[in-house]
N, C-alpha and C positions, 0 to 999 in steps of 0.2 A: 245387770242381765248379761247373759252370753248371747251375742248377736252375730248372725251371718249376714253379710251384704253381698248379694250377687251383683255382677256388673260393677264391681268396686272401682274399676278404672274408667268407667264410662262417665258421661256428662253429669248425671245426678250423683252417682255413686262416689265419685272422687270428692264431692263436697259433703256428702252424708257421713262418710266414715269418720273424718275428724270431728264433726259435730257430735257424733255418738260417743267418741272417746272423750270429748270435753264434758259430756254429761255423765262420765264415770262408768260407762259400759265397757265390757270386754268385746272387742270386735274382731271377727275373722273375715278377711277380705277374699272372696272367692273370685278366681280368675283362671282362664285357660292356661296362662303362662306365669306361674308364680315367680319364676326366676327373673322375669322382666318387670315385676311389679315394684314400683319405687314409692308407693304411697304409705300412709300410716296403717296400723292394724297388723294382724297376723295373716300373711298371705297363705292361701291354700289352693291347690290346683283341683279343679273340677269343671265339668262341662255338662250342661243340661241336655246336650245332644248325645251324651254317653251316660245314661242314668246310673250305670254301675259305679261311677265315680262320685256320686252324690252322698252316699252313706257316710264316708269319712268326713266330708265337709260339714255335714249336718249333725254329726255326733256331739251330744252334750249341749246343743243349741236351744235357747229358750224362744227366741224370735228370729225369723228369717225375712229379710227384705228381698222382694223379687222385682228386679229392675231390668229385666231382659226382654228384648224384642229382636226381630229379624227383618226389619224393613228393607234392608239392602238385598234381600233374596227374593227371587221371583215367586216362590211358593211360601211366602212368609206366614200366611194364614195357617197352613197345615203345620209348618215347623213350630210356630208359636203355640199352637194347640197341643201338639205332641209334647213339647217341652214343659208347658205348664202342668199338664196332667201328670207327667213323670215326676216333676218336682213336688207337687202336692202329695203324691203317693210316698215319695222318699221322706218327706218331712213328717208324715204320719208315722212311718216306720221308725223314725229316729226319735219320736216323742216330742217333737217341736210343739210348743204351746200356741204359737200364732204365726201367721204369715202376713206381712204388710206388702201390699201391691200397689204400684203406681199405674193407674189405668187412665182412660180417656173420657172426658166429658162428652155428652151427647144424649139426647132423648132416645130411650130405647124404642119408642113408638115411631121415631123418624126413620126415613130411608137412609140409614147410616152408611158411610163409606166402608169399604172392606177393612181399612185400618181400624176405624172406631168399633166396628162390629167385632173384629178380632180381639181388641183390647178387652171388651166387655165379656166376650166368650171365655177369655182366659181367667176372668174372675171366677166363673163357675167351675172351670176345670181345676184350678188351684184348690178350690174347696172340696172337690170331689173325693179326696182322700180322707176327709173328716177333720182336718185342721181348720180352726176358725180363721177367716181371712178378714183383715182390715183393709178396705179398698179406699184409696184416695183418687178420685177422678179429677183430672186437670185438663186444661186446654194447652195453649202454647206456654212453655216455660221460657222466660226471658233470661238468658245467661250466655256468657261466652262459651262457644263450643256446641250449643244446642242446635240441632238441625233446623228447626223452624225459625229460630232467631237468626241463624246465619243466612238463611234464604232472604228474610226481610232486610237484614242489614246490607247484604251484598246488592240487592236490587236498588236500594237507595244510593249506595256508593257508585254503582256502575251506570245507572241510567238517569240522566237529568230530566228526562220525560218518559212516561210509560203509560200505555193504554192497559188498564187493568180489567180482566174479564169479569163476568157476573159475580164471582166469589168475592170481589172487592167490596160488595155491599153486605156480605155476611157478617153478623155480629159474633164477637168472640170476647173472652175475658181472660187475657194473658196474666200470668203470675210470675213474679220475680223468683229466680232460682233460690235466693236466700230465704224467701217465705216458704217455698216448696219444701226446703230442708227443715225449716222450723216445724211445719206441719207433720212431716214424716217422723221427726223425733218426738214431737208432742203427743202423738197418738199412743206412744208407749205408756202413757198415764192411764189408759183404759184398763180397768181391773177385771171386768167380766170377760170370760172366754167365749164370746159369741161373735158371729160375723157382723161387721158394720160396713156401710158404704157411705162415704162422705164426698161432697162436691167442694172443690177448692178453686179459688181464683183471686186475682188482684182486685184493687179498688175500682178499676175502670172497665166499663163495657164499651168496646169500640168496634167499628167496621175495620176490615183489613186495610182498606184504602186509607183510613185515618191513622192506622199504625204506621204505614209507610210515610205519610205526610209528617207525622210528629217526629219520627226519627230524622227526617230531612231538616226539620226546623231545629232540633236539638244540635245537629251537626253544623248548623249555619249554612246549609245548602238552600237552593231555591228550586227544588225538583217539582215537577208537575206530574201528578198521578190522576188519570182520568178514567173513572169507572164507566164501562160501556156494556151494552146488553149482549155480550158474547156468552153463550151457555158454558157453564163449567162442566162440560162433558168429559168423558174419558179421552176423546180426541184432543180437547184443549189441554188437558193434563199432559198428554203425550207430547204435544208440540212444545209446551213449556219445559218438559223434562229433557227435550233434546237441546234446548238453548241454554237453560240455566246452569248446567254443569260447567259451562265455559266462564261463568262469572262468580261461582260460589264453590267452595270445597266440598259441598254435599254431593254424594253420588246421584246419578240420574234416576235410578230406580226409587230411591228414597224420596227424591223431589216429586216424582209423579204420584207416589202414594200419598204424600202429605198434601199436595195440591188438590187431589181428588177429595180429601177430607174437608177442604175449605168450603165446600157447598153446604156443610152442616153447621148450624148455629151451635156454638159451644159456650154456654153461659151457665152460671150457678143459679139454680132454682131452689136449692135447699141449703140454708146456712147453719145446719146442725153442728158443723165442725167448730163453730165459735164457742159452743158449750164445752168442748173438750180442749181446744187450743185457743184461748182468748187473745188472739193477736189482731192488730190492725194492719192488714196487708198494704204493701206499697202500691202507689199508683203507677201507671204505665211509664210515665216520664222518668220517675225515680228508678224503676226497674231497668230502663234503657241505660241510664247513667251508670248504674252498677255494672251492667254487662260491658259497657265501654271501658270502664276503669279496670275490670278484670282482663279485658283484651289487651289494654296497654301494659299491665303488669306482666302478662304472659309474653308479650313482645320484648319487653326489657329483659326478662329472664332468658329468652332464647338468644338474644344478642350477647348477653353475658356469657352464656355457655359457649357460643362460637368464639368469643374473644379469649376464653380460657383454653380452648382446644388447640 
């Protein structure tokens, strides 16, 4: 297939492109700065905020992966909605057969955070142009460079003891980046050209406080995480967003948005995906070990580049 991957240099995209190439697909890597792209695939310059640039990127494409969001912007809900609708329209004009979209888990009947509501609204807006959309809804993706994972990992590294607000008791079903990529590639096996929505997650359902504790145990630390009944309100998210940028590379606005989402339980309630992609997902501990190994490899590569410079 001829495939376009948007966000090809992002957290998921940079792992998805080589996996698609390994599966013998032709891959076009969409990026705002193709001259700076150093990954595999054919780089092409385009920007969802400039819809007039999309026609060239989508020309001749069978399937387009949509991996774009704007969490680091104050008006991310409006920006993401506008971008998704424009992309869906451009894909229809180009004759794209299917869009694959990485969305967020969360019960539509729940009081979802702005982030999760936005992700699910983008599902509808992408489909508005008439191209069938295959949606994969996921919670936290565990992998080096992922914003949610970096927050968890840096909390463990920087705080030997931490009082965790009410969201520490919320259940979630994290998924390893490697499994997320397998699912994204695997749904290409769907032959009918209709819209599908799948829920994906790892083998374990955990509370956020358990995620922190298990990372601490894996790293041989003896951190103490104490969940207390402090409401996970917007104020709590704001306070956390003021402090966490000093201990994690994730920007403050993204941190506040993600912490707000931690009030919502994000677990898989429908395992239909297993009929399409029959894999046994990794448990949380193995996902963490994979992320830590990737981080170590990235560190060695950076040190090697500095030594050669």
